[in-house]
C-alpha positions as CSV (number, residue, x, y, z in Angstrom):
1,E,66.7,109.6,80.0
2,M,68.8,106.6,79.2
3,A,68.9,106.0,75.4
4,S,68.2,102.3,75.7
5,R,68.7,99.1,77.6
6,E,71.2,98.2,74.9
7,G,73.3,101.3,75.9
8,A,73.1,100.2,79.5
9,E,74.2,96.7,78.6
10,M,77.2,98.2,76.7
11,Q,78.1,100.3,79.7
12,V,77.9,97.3,82.0
13,C,80.1,95.2,79.6
14,E,82.7,97.9,79.4
15,L,82.8,98.3,83.2
16,E,83.3,94.6,83.6
17,L,86.1,94.7,80.9
18,L,87.9,97.5,82.8
19,A,87.5,95.6,86.1
20,S,89.1,92.5,84.5
21,M,91.9,94.4,82.9
22,F,92.7,96.5,85.9
23,P,91.9,94.4,89.0
24,C,93.9,96.7,91.4
25,E,92.1,99.5,93.2
26,E,95.1,101.7,92.4
27,E,94.3,101.4,88.7
28,F,90.5,101.3,88.4
29,A,87.9,102.0,91.1
30,V,84.2,102.6,90.8
31,T,83.5,105.6,93.0
32,D,79.7,105.2,93.0
33,Q,78.8,101.5,93.7
34,L,75.1,102.3,94.0
35,A,74.9,103.8,90.5
36,A,76.8,100.8,89.1
37,A,74.4,98.4,90.8
38,E,71.3,100.3,89.5
39,L,72.8,100.3,86.0
40,K,73.4,96.5,86.0
41,H,69.9,95.9,87.4
42,Y,68.4,98.1,84.6
43,A,70.4,96.3,81.9
44,E,69.3,92.9,83.1
45,S,65.6,93.5,84.1
46,H,62.9,94.8,82.0
47,S,60.8,96.0,85.0
48,A,63.7,97.9,86.5
49,E,63.6,101.7,87.0
50,V,65.8,103.9,84.9
51,P,69.0,104.6,87.0
52,T,69.0,108.0,88.8
53,A,72.8,108.6,88.8
54,K,75.6,108.3,86.3
55,V,78.2,105.7,86.9
56,Q,81.4,107.3,88.1
57,F,84.9,105.7,88.3
58,V,88.6,106.5,88.4
59,L,91.3,105.2,86.1
60,N,94.8,105.9,87.1
61,V,97.5,105.9,84.4
62,K,101.2,105.9,84.9
63,A,103.3,107.5,82.2
64,E,107.0,108.1,81.7
65,V,108.6,111.6,81.6
66,P,111.5,111.1,79.3
67,G,114.7,111.0,81.3
68,A,113.0,111.8,84.6
69,C,110.5,109.5,86.3
70,T,107.0,108.1,86.3
71,V,104.0,110.4,86.7
72,E,100.5,109.3,87.7
73,F,97.5,110.8,85.9
74,S,94.1,110.3,87.4
75,M,91.1,110.1,85.0
76,C,87.9,110.9,86.8
77,C,85.1,109.5,84.6
78,A,81.4,109.6,84.4
79,L,79.2,107.8,81.8
80,P,76.2,109.9,80.7
81,F,73.0,107.9,80.4
82,K,73.2,108.1,76.6
83,Y,76.8,106.8,76.4
84,P,78.1,105.4,74.1
85,A,75.9,107.4,71.8
86,V,77.5,110.5,73.4
87,P,81.1,110.7,74.7
88,P,82.1,110.0,78.3
89,E,82.8,112.8,80.7
90,I,86.5,112.6,81.7
91,T,88.6,115.0,83.8
92,V,92.4,114.2,83.9
93,R,94.3,115.4,86.9
94,S,97.9,115.3,88.1
95,S,99.8,117.0,90.8
96,L,102.4,118.0,88.2
97,L,100.0,119.9,85.9
98,S,99.4,123.6,86.4
99,R,95.8,124.8,86.2
100,A,96.4,126.0,82.6
101,Q,98.0,122.8,81.5
102,Q,95.2,120.8,83.0
103,I,92.6,122.8,81.2
104,R,94.5,122.4,77.9
105,L,94.9,118.7,78.3
106,N,91.2,118.1,79.1
107,S,90.1,120.3,76.3
108,D,92.3,118.3,73.8
109,L,91.0,115.0,75.2
110,K,87.4,116.2,74.8
111,T,88.1,117.1,71.1
112,Y,89.7,113.7,70.6
113,L,86.6,111.9,72.1
114,L,84.2,114.0,70.1
115,Q,86.0,113.1,66.8
116,N,86.7,109.4,67.5
117,C,84.3,108.1,70.1
118,S,80.6,108.3,69.2
119,G,78.5,105.2,69.2
120,E,81.3,102.8,70.4
121,P,82.5,102.2,73.9
122,C,85.8,104.2,74.1
123,M,87.2,104.2,77.6
124,L,90.2,102.1,76.6
125,S,91.1,104.4,73.7
126,A,90.6,107.4,76.0
127,R,93.0,105.8,78.5
128,Q,95.5,105.0,75.8
129,W,95.3,108.7,74.6
130,V,96.1,109.9,78.1
131,T,99.0,107.3,78.4
132,D,100.4,108.5,75.1
133,H,99.9,112.3,75.3
134,A,99.4,113.5,78.8
135,V,103.1,113.8,79.7
136,A,103.6,116.3,76.9
137,Y,101.4,118.8,78.8
138,I,103.7,118.9,81.8
139,D,106.3,121.6,81.8
140,R,109.1,120.9,79.4
141,G,111.6,122.0,82.1
142,L,110.9,119.0,84.2
143,S,114.3,117.3,84.6
144,S,114.8,114.7,87.3
145,S,115.9,117.5,89.7
146,S,112.6,119.3,89.8
147,V,110.1,116.4,89.7
148,T,108.6,115.8,93.1
149,T,107.9,112.1,92.8
150,S,109.7,109.7,95.1
151,D,112.1,108.4,92.5
152,A,113.8,111.7,92.0
153,V,113.7,113.8,95.2
154,Q,116.7,115.9,95.9
155,A,118.2,115.5,99.4
156,E,117.2,119.0,100.5
157,D,113.6,118.7,99.4
158,I,111.1,118.1,102.1
159,I,107.7,116.7,101.0
160,F,104.6,117.4,103.0
161,T,101.9,114.7,102.4
162,R,98.3,114.4,103.4
163,L,96.7,110.9,102.9
164,W,92.9,110.4,102.9
165,I,92.2,106.8,103.7
166,Y,88.9,105.0,103.2
167,S,87.9,101.8,105.0
168,H,84.8,99.8,104.7
169,H,84.4,100.1,108.5
170,I,86.5,100.9,111.6
171,Y,85.1,99.4,114.8
172,N,87.9,97.5,116.4
173,K,89.3,99.2,119.5
174,Q,92.8,98.0,119.0
175,K,93.0,99.3,115.5
176,R,91.6,102.7,116.7
177,K,94.3,102.8,119.4
178,N,97.0,101.9,116.8
179,I,95.9,104.7,114.5
180,I,96.2,107.3,117.3
181,D,99.4,105.9,118.8
182,W,101.2,105.5,115.4
183,A,100.2,109.0,114.3
184,K,101.6,110.4,117.6
185,E,104.8,108.4,117.2
186,L,105.3,109.6,113.6
187,S,104.4,113.2,114.4
188,L,101.3,113.1,112.1
189,S,98.2,115.1,112.6
190,G,94.7,114.5,111.1
191,F,91.6,112.6,112.4
192,C,90.0,109.2,112.4
193,M,86.3,108.8,112.0
194,P,85.4,105.3,113.2
195,G,82.2,103.5,112.1
196,K,80.9,102.5,108.7
197,P,82.5,103.8,106.5
198,G,85.7,104.6,108.3
199,V,87.7,107.7,107.3
200,V,91.3,108.4,108.3
201,C,93.3,111.5,107.4
202,V,97.0,111.8,108.3
203,E,99.3,114.7,107.4
204,G,103.0,115.3,108.0
205,L,106.3,114.4,106.4
206,Q,106.0,112.1,103.4
207,D,108.2,109.3,104.9
208,S,106.1,109.3,108.1
209,C,102.8,109.1,106.1
210,E,104.2,106.2,104.0
211,E,105.3,104.4,107.2
212,F,101.9,104.9,108.7
213,W,100.1,103.6,105.6
214,S,102.4,100.5,105.4
215,R,101.6,99.7,109.0
216,I,97.9,100.3,108.7
217,R,97.4,98.3,105.5
218,R,99.2,95.2,107.1
219,L,96.3,94.9,109.6
220,T,93.3,92.9,108.6
221,W,90.6,94.9,106.8
222,K,87.5,94.1,104.8
223,R,88.6,96.9,102.4
224,I,91.0,99.8,102.8
225,L,92.5,102.2,100.3
226,I,94.0,105.6,99.8
227,R,91.2,107.6,98.3
228,H,93.2,110.7,97.7
229,R,96.7,112.0,98.5
230,E,98.2,115.5,98.5
231,D,102.0,116.1,98.2
232,V,103.6,119.5,98.6
233,S,107.3,119.9,97.9
234,L,109.1,122.4,100.2
235,K,112.5,123.3,98.8
236,G,114.8,123.1,101.8
237,G,111.7,123.5,104.0
238,T,111.8,124.3,107.7
239,C,109.7,123.0,110.6
240,D,107.7,126.3,110.6
241,E,106.7,125.9,106.9
242,I,105.5,122.3,107.6
243,Q,103.4,123.5,110.6
244,K,101.8,126.1,108.3
245,L,100.6,123.4,105.9
246,R,98.9,121.4,108.6
247,K,95.1,121.6,108.6
248,F,94.8,119.7,111.9
249,S,96.7,120.2,115.1
250,T,97.0,116.6,116.4
251,L,95.3,113.3,115.4
252,E,92.1,112.8,117.2
253,E,89.1,110.5,116.9
254,K,86.0,112.2,115.6
255,C,82.6,110.5,116.2
256,F,79.8,112.0,114.1
257,D,77.3,109.6,115.5
258,A,73.9,109.5,113.7
259,H,72.1,107.4,116.3
260,G,73.2,108.3,119.8
261,S,76.2,106.6,121.4
262,R,75.5,103.1,120.2
263,G,75.1,103.7,116.5
264,N,77.6,102.5,114.0
265,H,76.7,104.7,111.1
266,M,78.2,108.1,111.0
267,D,76.3,111.2,110.2
268,L,77.9,112.3,106.9
269,G,76.3,115.7,107.2
270,Q,78.4,116.4,110.3
271,L,81.5,115.0,108.6
272,Y,80.9,117.4,105.7
273,H,80.6,120.4,108.0
274,F,83.8,119.4,109.9
275,L,85.7,119.1,106.6
276,E,84.3,122.4,105.4
277,E,85.6,124.1,108.6
278,K,89.0,122.7,107.9
279,G,89.0,123.9,104.3
280,C,88.7,120.3,102.9
281,A,85.1,120.2,101.7
282,D,86.2,119.0,98.2
283,I,87.5,115.8,99.8
284,F,83.9,114.8,100.8
285,Q,83.0,114.4,97.1
286,M,86.0,112.2,96.5
287,Y,84.8,109.9,99.3
288,F,81.1,109.9,98.7
289,G,80.6,111.2,95.2
290,V,77.9,113.7,96.2
291,E,77.9,117.3,97.2
292,G,77.4,117.8,100.9
293,H,74.5,119.7,102.5
């Protein structure tokens, strides 16, 4: 049960503040637009139903590793109905954190929130805490030679990348042809799900993925963004090792059509099962914010 309309109003104000401070998708993105709309409606209208889902969003923070490079931390946030009377739910992730480091970082952040953030909106102070402290949880041994971000890659390192791209919709035949042709040209595998929403996954060498993304984003889209990326560093990697990391053999178009051949809306249940078969079921939640069925 939501504590009060006042609490809902505070949540709405804080989300609007975050959106104005961090206008780029790369810095701040609401992952559940429906929940945000329900919350706003509830805050503004006395007859509105209590929202059914917590608002979820991502804040990405860049922090400096002394003497090495910039590391990105992703804060996956959810606001409980009683927030700000209770602390927000935040999980911080980074490709450079080991599992143990991630657990320790999140546990310390939780302690900080419990001690400093009850009753007042605190997303900005949580973000500042991550900016100031998160780097300290990464291995101390990270000098510029071992960090796998693009600023500091050694010549012999090969980085395998998988990009999960989200588009508001993909209908245009020429764009669909470009996606398949460019993936082939750049030796990328994956899949493209046309319709609304549109989902594209490409995997292969990091440079090829970056080139693919720079071409795709130059086309005209209502909205397109990288929802998630995976980078694996292969020290002096061989072609065989790269092939082993692929979850898809080529790039093909996948139509999970919900309404016969003329429908535009994809059957998300079918997409979930397809991703599950490929060992990528966790990605579904990043795209759609719900568990699949």
